[in-house]
N, C-alpha and C positions, 0 to 999 in steps of 0.2 A: 504494499500499500504506499502510495506517495504521501509525504507529510501533509500536503494540501487536501488530501482525501480523508484525513483523520477526523472523525466526528467530535472527539474530545478537543482537538485543536479548534474546530469551528465554534464550539461552545465557549472556550476560553478566549477566543478572539472577541467575543461579544461581551463577556462578563468578567474577564480577567483584568488584572492591573492592580495598582496600589489602592485605589479608592472605590472602584465599582462594587466590589463585594460589600464594603461598608455602607455605601449608598443603598444598596439593595437591602441590607439588614435594617437600616433605618426606616425604609419604606415598607417593610414586610407587614406591619400591623396597621399603619394608618398613613394618610397623606401627610406631607411635610412642606412647609414653606422653605424657601431658599435659606433664609436666615437660620431657621431651626437646624437644617442640614449642616450649615457651616459651624454652628456651635456644637453640634453632636460629633463633628469630625475635626478635632483640634489638629492644627498642622496643615490642613488643606488650604491652598491658596484659592482666592476668589476665581481667578481665571481657570485654574485646573478643575475646580468643582464645576464651573460652568461648562467646560469642555466635555467632562465626563457625563454630565447630565444630558447635554445635547447628543452625545454619541448613543446613550441608552435610549433616548427619545427617537433618534433616527432608526434604531433597530426595532422599534415598536415595543420596547420593554416598559418604558415610562410614558406617561402623558403629562403635559405641562399646561397649566391653566393660569391665566393672568386674572387675579382677583380684582373686583371693582373696589374703588375707594379713592380717597385723596392721595394716599401713598401707594404706589405701584408695588404689589406683592405677587410673587409667583408661587404656585403650589404644584408639587410633583406627587404623582401616585403611580403605582403599578397598573399597567393595563391588564385586561384579561389574558393577553398573551404573556405578559410579564409574570402573572400569577402562576403560569405553567412551570415556572422555574422553582417554585416553592419546594416540591419534593426533592429536586436535585440539590438545592441549597441546604435543605435540612439534612440530606445524606452526607454532604460535604462537611457540615457542622459536626455531625456525629463522628465522622472519620477524624476530623481535626481533634476532637476531644480524646479519642482513642490514641491518636498519634502522640499527643502531648503526654498522656499518661504513660505510654510506652517509652517515650524518650526520657521522661523523668525517672522511670523505673530503671533504665539502663544508664542514667547519668549523662545522657547525651543532650546536646543543644539541638534545637530544631534547625533543620536545613531546608532551604527552598527547593522545591521539586521543579525540575526543568523537564518539560515534555517536548520531544521533538517529533 
């Protein structure tokens, strides 16, 4: 199989990266305004968060609504298509817990997994 044909790579191309998993975690239970996301993700730069949100929106994972009012506010939520990621993200979270416990039991540091 060629790397570009790998379905895991296809999924990670959409939801992988430093901030996208955290964004999805923050939106899993409820919609969030941009400012709420920014506060929930310390260290993310405004520009980077905006780019990541736009990419997830372009993939159909998130919807973006501009809320009416004197101050322009944006709200983000998972789309029905984005909701289909829930089982995969829950499975990854469970795997992550198991991996942390395993690494701690073996006195190892966590290492990034690189899929090719």
